[in-house]
Each structure stands twice: as structure tokens, then as C-alpha cells.
NUKOLTOR-660522 format. One record per residue (C-alpha): residue in one letter; x, y, z. Coordinates in steps of 0.25 Angstrom, whole numbers, padded with zeros to 4 digits, always signed. Each point is the difference from the previous one (the first is absolute). Layout:
% NUKOLTOR-660522
AXYZ...
END
This chain:
% NUKOLTOR-660522
X-0020-0101-0128X+0014-0001-0005X+0006+0014-0002X+0009+0004-0011X+0014-0007+0001X+0010+0009+0007X+0015-0002-0004X+0009+0004+0011X+0015-0001-0001X+0003+0007+0013X+0015-0003+0005X-0005-0004+0014X-0014-0005-0001X+0002-0007-0014X+0015-0004+0000X+0003-0014-0003X+0004-0010+0010X+0009-0012-0004X-0001-0014+0007X+0011-0010-0002X-0005-0015+0000X+0009-0012-0002X+0004-0006-0013X+0004+0015-0005X-0015+0004+0000X-0003+0015+0002X-0014+0007+0001X-0002+0015+0000X-0013+0006+0004X-0004+0015+0001X-0012-0003+0009X-0002+0014+0007X+0001+0002+0015X-0012+0009+0000X-0013+0000-0008X-0011+0010+0000X-0014-0005+0002X-0008-0003-0012X+0012+0002-0009X+0007-0010-0009X+0014-0002-0002X+0008-0008-0011X+0010-0010+0006X+0011-0006-0008X+0006-0013+0004X+0013-0004-0007X+0005-0015+0001X+0015-0002-0004X-0001-0015-0001X+0013-0003-0006X-0001-0014-0007X-0012-0004+0007X-0012-0005-0008X-0012-0008+0001X-0011+0001+0011X+0000+0013+0009X-0009+0008+0009X+0001+0014+0005X-0010+0003+0012X-0003+0011+0009X-0011+0001+0011X-0008+0012+0003X-0010+0003+0011X-0015+0003-0002X-0002+0014-0007X+0011-0002-0011X-0003-0005-0014X+0011-0004-0011X-0003+0000-0015X+0010-0005-0011X+0007+0010-0009X+0011-0008-0006X+0001-0015+0003X+0012-0005-0008X-0008-0012-0005X-0004-0004+0014X-0014-0003+0005X-0005+0011+0010X-0010-0002+0011X-0004+0008+0012X-0009-0006+0011X-0001+0001+0015X+0011+0010+0000X+0010-0009-0007X+0006+0005-0013X+0007-0011-0009X+0008+0000-0013X+0001-0014-0004X+0009-0005-0012X+0000-0014-0005X+0012+0003-0007X+0008+0013+0003X+0004+0008-0012X+0014-0002-0006X+0005+0014+0003X+0009+0003+0011X-0009+0009+0007X-0015-0001+0001X-0009+0013+0003X-0014-0001+0005X-0009+0012+0004X-0012+0002+0008X-0009+0011+0004X-0002+0001+0015X-0012+0007+0007X-0002+0003+0015X-0014+0003+0003X-0006+0008+0011X-0002-0012+0009X+0015-0004-0001X+0008+0000+0013X+0008+0012+0003X+0013-0009+0000X+0001-0014-0006X+0011-0010-0001X+0001-0006-0014X+0005-0014-0001X+0005-0008-0012X+0008-0012-0006X+0006-0005-0013X-0001-0014-0003X+0006-0008-0012X+0005-0014-0004X+0015-0003-0003X+0006-0013-0002X-0014-0007+0003X+0000+0007+0014X-0010+0010+0004X+0006+0012+0007X-0007+0011+0007X+0005+0013+0007X-0007+0010+0008X+0002+0014-0005X+0003+0010+0012X-0012+0006+0005X-0003+0015-0004X-0007+0010+0009X-0010+0008-0007X-0008+0012+0005X-0013+0005-0005X-0002+0015+0001X-0011+0010-0003X+0001+0010-0011X-0010+0010+0007X+0007+0013+0003X-0001+0003+0015X-0007+0013+0002X+0009+0011+0004X-0005+0007+0013X+0001+0015-0002X+0005+0008+0012X-0011+0007+0008X+0002+0015-0003X-0009+0012+0001X+0001+0015-0002X-0012+0010+0003X-0001+0014-0005X-0010+0011+0004X-0007+0012-0006X-0009+0010+0007X-0010+0009-0007X-0007+0012+0007X-0014-0001-0004X-0004+0013+0008X-0009+0002+0012X+0009-0008+0009X-0001-0012-0009X+0012-0008-0005X+0002-0012-0009X+0011-0010+0003X+0005-0009-0011X+0009-0012+0003X+0007-0009-0011X+0006-0013+0005X+0010-0006-0009X+0003-0015+0004X+0005-0013-0004X+0000-0013+0007X-0010+0004+0011X-0012-0008+0003X-0009-0003+0012X-0001+0010+0012X+0004+0014-0002X-0003+0013+0006X+0002+0015-0003X-0001+0011+0011X+0000+0015-0001X+0002+0009+0012X-0009+0012-0002X+0000+0014+0005X-0007+0002+0014X-0015+0001-0002X+0000-0005-0014X-0011-0009-0005X+0003-0010-0011X-0010-0008-0009X+0004-0010-0010X-0002+0003-0015X+0007-0012-0007X+0004-0012+0009X+0004-0011-0010X-0007-0010+0008X+0005+0005+0013X-0007+0002+0014X+0001+0014+0004X+0000+0006+0014X+0004+0012+0008X+0005+0000+0014X+0003+0014+0006X+0009+0006-0011X+0004-0013-0006X-0006-0004-0013X+0002-0015-0003X-0003-0009-0013X+0001-0015+0003X+0001-0011-0010X-0002-0015+0005X+0005-0004-0014X+0005+0012-0008X-0004+0000-0015X+0009-0005-0011X+0007+0010-0009X+0012+0008+0001X-0007+0013+0003X-0012+0004+0009X-0006+0014+0001X-0008+0004+0012X-0006+0013+0004X-0006+0007+0012X-0006+0014+0003X+0004+0008+0012X-0008+0011+0007X+0007+0009+0010X-0001+0014+0005X+0011+0010-0004X+0011-0002-0011X+0006-0014+0002X+0004-0002-0014X+0015+0001+0004X-0002-0010+0011X-0008-0010-0009X+0012+0001-0010X+0010-0003+0010X-0007-0009+0010X+0005-0014+0004X-0005-0013-0006X+0004-0014-0002X-0004-0012-0008X+0002-0014+0007X+0000-0014-0006X+0004-0014+0002X+0012-0007-0006X+0002-0014+0004X-0008+0002+0013X+0008+0012+0003X-0006+0014+0000X+0008+0011-0008X-0003+0014+0000X+0002+0011-0010X-0001+0015+0004X-0009+0009-0008X+0009+0012-0003X-0007+0013+0000X+0004+0013-0007X+0009+0009+0008X-0007+0013+0002X+0009+0007+0009X+0014-0003+0006X-0002-0008+0013X+0005+0006+0013X+0014-0003+0004X+0003-0010+0011X+0005+0011+0009X-0013+0007-0001X-0008-0012+0003X+0008-0003+0012X-0003+0014+0006X-0015-0003+0000X-0003-0007+0014X-0013-0005+0005X-0002+0003+0015X-0003-0012+0009X-0012+0000+0009X+0002-0003+0014X+0000-0015+0004X-0005-0008+0012X+0007-0013+0003X+0006-0011-0008X-0012-0008+0005X-0010+0010-0006X+0007+0000-0013X-0001-0015-0002X-0015+0000+0004X-0004+0012-0009X+0004-0008-0013X-0013-0005-0003X-0005+0011-0009X+0013+0000-0008X-0002-0015-0003X-0015+0002-0004X+0004+0010-0010X+0011-0009-0006X-0008-0013-0001X-0014+0005-0003X+0004+0006-0014X-0011-0004-0008X+0002-0009-0013X-0009-0001-0012X-0012-0009+0002X+0005-0009-0011X+0013-0002+0007X-0004-0001+0015X+0001-0013+0007X-0012-0004+0009X-0002+0009+0012X+0012+0008-0002X+0011-0008+0008X+0006+0009+0010X-0009+0012+0001X-0011-0006+0009X+0011-0006+0010X+0007+0014+0002X-0013+0008+0001X-0005-0008+0011X+0013+0002+0007X+0000+0015-0001X-0014+0003+0005X+0005+0010+0010X+0004+0009-0012X-0010+0010-0005X-0007-0005-0013X+0005+0004-0013X+0012+0008+0006X+0010+0003-0011X+0014-0003+0002X+0005+0014-0001X-0010+0004+0012X+0005-0011+0009X+0008+0008+0011X+0013-0006+0004X-0001-0001+0015X+0015-0003+0003X+0007+0008+0010X+0015+0001+0001X+0004-0012+0007X+0006+0002+0014X+0014-0004+0003X-0004-0014+0005X-0009-0002-0013X+0012+0005-0009X+0008-0011+0006X-0010-0010-0006X+0003+0004-0014X+0007-0011-0008X+0015+0003+0000X+0008-0001-0013X+0003-0014-0003X+0007-0008-0011X-0009-0010-0007X+0001-0009-0012X-0004+0006-0013X-0012-0008-0004X-0001-0005-0015X-0009+0008-0009X-0014-0006-0001X-0006-0005-0013X-0014-0003-0004X-0012+0001+0009X+0002-0001+0015X-0011+0001+0011X+0003+0005+0014X-0008+0004+0012X+0001+0014+0006X-0002+0001+0015X+0002+0014+0003X+0004+0013-0006X+0005+0014+0006X+0008+0012-0004X+0013-0003+0009X+0008-0013+0002X-0001-0006+0014X+0009-0010+0006X-0003-0015-0002X-0002-0002+0015X-0011+0010+0000X-0008-0008-0010X+0003-0013+0007X-0005+0005+0014X-0012+0008-0005X-0006-0011-0010X+0007-0012+0006X+0005-0003-0014X+0013-0008-0001X+0001-0003-0015X+0009+0007-0010X-0004+0012-0007X+0005+0010-0010X-0002+0015-0002X-0006+0006-0013X+0001+0015-0002X-0013+0003-0009X-0006+0013-0003X+0005+0007+0013X-0003-0012+0009X+0009-0010+0007X-0008-0013-0002X+0003-0013+0008X+0000-0012-0009X+0001-0015+0004X+0000-0012-0009X+0002-0002-0014X-0008-0010-0009X-0002-0003-0015X-0014-0005+0002X-0011+0010+0005X-0007-0011+0008X+0012-0002+0009X+0001+0015+0003X-0015+0000+0003X+0002-0011+0010X+0012+0007+0006X-0009+0012+0002X-0010-0009+0007X+0010-0006+0009X+0004+0014+0005X-0014+0004+0003X-0003-0013+0007X+0013+0002+0008X-0006+0013+0006X+0012+0009-0002X-0010+0012-0001X+0006+0005-0013X-0007+0012-0006X+0001-0009-0013X+0004-0010-0004X-0003-0001-0015X+0006-0006-0012X+0009+0008-0009X+0005-0003-0014X+0013+0003-0007X+0005-0002-0015X+0015+0000-0001X+0001+0007+0013X-0010+0011-0004X-0013+0001+0008X-0013-0002-0007X-0014-0003+0003X-0004-0014+0004X-0010+0000-0011X+0011+0002-0011X+0009-0010+0006X-0011-0011+0000X-0003+0003-0015X+0015+0000-0004X+0003-0013+0008X-0013-0006-0005X-0004-0004+0015X-0013-0001+0007X-0005+0010+0011X-0004-0007+0013X-0008+0007+0011
END
């Protein structure tokens, strides 16, 4: 359908271009350089003919997707067929200038860029003359306004209500914009507290130890979400609930961003000096060898953190692997009860500690990365010790995580590659107490299950 004619006189896109031919003939045209799809433009052509009279023809050739219709013909016959637009005079008007006008429409199937050809023909002194009009390049653009992507932002507020008899209600308000897809909210409850979801806004709720978690595979639309949960705890924990730590994490361009949930400051925090005065006595140690061998329980507690059933990948990737390798540990032995059997190393063993050395500072990690943890302990041992004990000659790095020194090898963007690396280490019979796959997001350690969901990858046995 031909839309309403649009008269444009933009200094750039609709400015006149003058063409000089022989015999003192000039042709001006304001054919635009850009046309909006499904819009119509009125194009003027002015022919300064001088003393020319008699037969003449003005022609322009348009590609498929264009249509031309006459507006002012100046006594010429007008035709448009097969992309050829023609103004034909059997006898030119006697005026010095002849002006014709046509309506040009570029439809949705018109090429994004076209070269428009043309020519002007006439008869003078019984001789037919024809001159090519310089080509014009015309672009066809869309009038659709590009969707402006809102920056991903979030803010979370918390209110706590004491309902008596050791029961509390926690309300959380999430104000967000530009956030879609996977999101997670975590609250770190007081010791011994039990939480139960009241309002979840289509989230999956779980509690592991003292951590309450709300997870969305695809967070609902809307600028504000309200969730609530109840807490039962012995003693007066109102102040702890009001000031407890929490965070809201979401994906922005496949990168995880985290917003802290700021609690109410109930009392002034202890000064740094006061904190530094508190020391934790160390239990006697056995040997560096025993330290490495006793890491199984720590690894089990870390890897086997349960996820909600709706989010779990088949067979829980790393848990079974690590539990089989730690059969010598007591069943269901909590981490805080695992005794550190590490003695003060003898002078000969102390010499095996890694000396201070200068290394290159690695570039910060971005996105999801999978690695393989081979062993862990509470002290750093020299590289030669690992190579001799486990016959392991490959490169590795140290990761200080939750009080443990973890020995990590490999770095993979695909989970299956890390899984294959783990299998190769097992097949090589290094006798590691692991190994198992670990996951990191922008350098921060996360569970493999979360990494698989964020990176949209498949779990493999």
C-alpha cells in the first residue's frame, strides 16, 4: 500500500545535485541518499535545457523493491515498468527550465544499498544524442527504533518482624531493572536457625546449614519482587537477623554480578585491634604427608552441598566421586570435628616449604571456568614434595579457600574437558585423594551445578 507522501527537504539527504551535460544542458535532482523502508519521497528533477526543443527522454533505473509514480509531468508521458522510470516528450516545453516530479517508494524487499543509473536523450539538428547520468548510491534503512537495553541493576532491602515464641518473619524487597534469566538470593542465618519459605515469587527454596537460598532459573519480569520466609531459633536472635549477611546474584551478559543485602547496624562492630587479639589455638600436627592425606573430609563437605531438586544435574556430578575416595573417613563427619593431624614439621621437612619466589601476576579470570582439584591441606608444601609423592609433573596453582590450601590444575571453558582431565589423572594412578572438578565464576569459586546452569552446558559422568 502506498503510504502518505512524505515531503523531505533535509540539507543532506534531499539536497540537489547538478549534472552538466554538453550543449549547455544541466540537470538537477534531489534524489535522497537514504530512504526509509515503506516510506514515499517526492523527488524533483529540473532540466535546464537552454534552446533545446523537440523530442527528449529522461530515464532512471531502479532495482526490484522500488516503485515510482508521477506527480508533475510537465507535458511528458510517464511510464514505470520493470524498474525503468521514463518521462518522454515528443516536444519539450518552450520554457528554459522543465521541472518534473515523481513519488519514489522503497518497500521492505528493496536492497539495503542500490546504485541508481539514468540517462537523458534528445534530438538536436536531426542527430540523436544520449548521455549517462552519473550513478547515485541509495541506502534503504529501517525506521524501527532499536530497543535500548537497560543496565542490569538491583537493590535489596530487608525487614525483620519478631512474632514471639522464637519465631521471626523476614521480608525482602528486590528492586531491579534489566535482569532476566538465572538469579539467586542467599541469606546467612544465625547458628541453629531454621527457615521456611512463605512467599517465593516462583523461586526454588532450600536451606543448607545456616544458609537460606532462593533460586530462579528465569526470574519473573517486573521491577519489584517481594519474598518472605519464617525463621525459628532459640534465644533472642532479632539483632542477628536484622544485621545478618546476604546477597543477591544475577547474570548480566553471561557474567555474574552480586549485590550485598545490607542489614541494620544493631551495635557498633568490634574494632580491628580487638579482632586481632582473638587467636585460635592450633592443634598439633603430624606430618606434611598426613596433612595432604586427610583432606578428603573437607572436600566432601564442600562438593556435596545439596542443591534444590529442580536444579540438580543427574547423579550430582562430583559428590559420588569424592565420597568413594574418602571411604576411610568416618561417615557423616562434620568438618568442624575433623581433627587436624598435622605436627610441627621437623627441620628437614621445614626445608620443603615453598620458598618465596617472584611469579608473573595472572590476568583476572572472567566468566565460567572449570578446573581440577587434586589435593588440599592447611599448609603449603614444596613443589618437589608433590612431584615425588604423587609422581605429578604438570603445572598447578594454589587456591586459598575457607582456610584450606587447595592444589588446582588445568583451566577449561567446557565442563566435559575438565571431566576428561580428571579421568586422565585417575587413569594415571597418581593416588590423589581427589581429584574432582571445581568451578569458578569471574575467579570466585561456585558449585559445579551452578556453573553448568550459568554456562548452559551438559553434565557428563
